[in-house]
C-alpha positions as CSV (number, residue, x, y, z in Angstrom):
1,I,24.8,-108.3,-12.9
2,G,25.8,-111.5,-14.6
3,H,28.8,-113.7,-15.3
4,H,32.2,-112.2,-14.9
5,S,33.6,-114.0,-17.9
6,T,32.7,-116.7,-20.4
7,S,34.0,-119.3,-18.1
8,D,32.0,-118.1,-15.1
9,D,28.6,-119.3,-14.2
10,S,27.2,-116.7,-11.8
11,S,24.1,-118.8,-11.2
12,A,26.2,-120.9,-8.9
13,Y,26.5,-118.0,-6.4
14,R,23.7,-115.6,-7.5
15,S,20.0,-116.3,-7.5
16,V,17.7,-115.4,-10.4
17,D,15.8,-113.1,-8.0
18,E,19.0,-111.2,-7.1
19,V,20.0,-110.8,-10.8
20,N,16.5,-109.6,-11.6
21,Y,16.5,-107.1,-8.7
22,W,19.7,-105.5,-9.8
23,D,18.8,-105.6,-13.5
24,K,15.3,-104.3,-13.2
25,Q,14.9,-102.4,-10.0
26,D,18.2,-101.1,-8.6
27,H,20.5,-100.9,-11.6
28,P,23.2,-98.3,-10.9
29,I,22.8,-96.7,-14.4
30,S,19.0,-96.5,-14.0
31,R,19.5,-95.0,-10.5
32,L,21.8,-92.3,-11.9
33,R,19.4,-91.5,-14.7
34,H,16.5,-91.1,-12.3
35,Y,18.7,-89.0,-10.0
36,M,19.7,-86.7,-12.9
37,T,16.2,-86.5,-14.3
38,A,14.7,-85.6,-10.9
39,R,17.1,-82.6,-10.8
40,G,16.4,-81.5,-14.3
41,W,19.9,-82.4,-15.5
42,W,18.8,-85.1,-17.9
43,G,15.7,-85.9,-20.0
44,E,14.3,-87.7,-22.9
45,D,15.9,-85.4,-25.4
46,E,19.4,-85.8,-23.9
47,E,18.9,-89.5,-23.6
48,R,17.9,-89.8,-27.3
49,A,20.8,-87.6,-28.5
50,W,23.3,-89.5,-26.2
51,R,22.1,-92.9,-27.5
52,K,22.3,-91.7,-31.1
53,Q,25.8,-90.3,-30.7
54,S,26.9,-93.4,-28.7
55,R,25.7,-95.8,-31.4
56,K,27.4,-93.7,-34.0
57,L,30.7,-93.8,-32.1
58,V,30.5,-97.6,-31.5
59,M,29.7,-98.3,-35.2
60,E,32.6,-96.1,-36.3
61,A,34.9,-98.0,-33.9
62,F,33.6,-101.4,-35.3
63,E,34.2,-100.1,-38.8
64,R,37.8,-99.2,-38.0
65,A,38.4,-102.4,-36.2
66,E,37.0,-104.6,-39.0
67,K,39.6,-103.1,-41.4
68,R,42.5,-104.1,-39.2
69,L,44.3,-107.4,-39.3
70,K,43.4,-109.9,-36.6
71,P,46.0,-110.4,-33.8
72,N,48.6,-113.1,-34.4
73,P,47.3,-116.4,-32.9
74,E,50.7,-116.8,-31.3
75,L,49.7,-114.0,-28.9
76,L,47.4,-116.4,-27.1
77,F,50.4,-118.0,-25.6
78,T,52.8,-115.1,-24.9
79,D,50.9,-112.8,-22.6
80,V,50.7,-114.7,-19.3
81,Y,54.0,-116.5,-18.6
82,D,57.5,-115.2,-18.9
83,E,58.7,-118.6,-20.2
84,M,56.6,-121.1,-22.1
85,I,55.4,-123.9,-19.7
86,P,55.1,-127.4,-21.1
87,S,51.3,-127.6,-20.9
88,L,51.0,-124.3,-22.8
89,A,53.5,-125.5,-25.4
90,K,51.4,-128.5,-26.0
91,Q,48.3,-126.4,-26.4
92,R,50.1,-124.1,-28.9
93,E,51.2,-127.1,-30.9
94,A,47.7,-128.5,-31.0
95,M,46.3,-125.1,-32.1
96,W,48.8,-124.9,-35.0
97,R,48.0,-128.5,-36.0
98,H,44.3,-127.6,-36.0
99,I,44.9,-124.5,-38.0
100,Q,46.9,-126.4,-40.6
101,Q,44.3,-129.2,-40.8
102,Y,41.4,-126.7,-41.3
103,K,43.3,-123.9,-43.0
104,E,40.4,-123.1,-45.2
105,H,38.7,-121.7,-42.1
106,Y,41.7,-119.8,-40.9
107,P,42.9,-117.3,-43.6
108,L,46.2,-116.4,-42.0
109,D,46.7,-113.6,-44.4
110,L,44.1,-111.7,-42.4
111,Y,46.2,-112.0,-39.3
112,E,49.2,-109.9,-38.2
113,K,52.5,-111.6,-38.7
């Protein structure tokens, strides 16, 4: 319905009316819910129970994730290219300089080694 990523501005190729249409009137999840409700396969009780269980599962996953160490910042630079390209090496150096300059904001002991 919206942006594909944080660097994407879908308003450049999607009108507000189109976004509203899909979000409010013809959303695939809403269509499925209406279809299932019309056939007696789904109702308010199932919806309430599903939402409660889903929220519980998400919160449990958050709790587990918050206990883990954060990924090593170096991974930002090792998952795209087989070999480090010069522009990426400069970005990596700049990141480490920034982290060292503002280390009080980057407790590296909370990150994987």
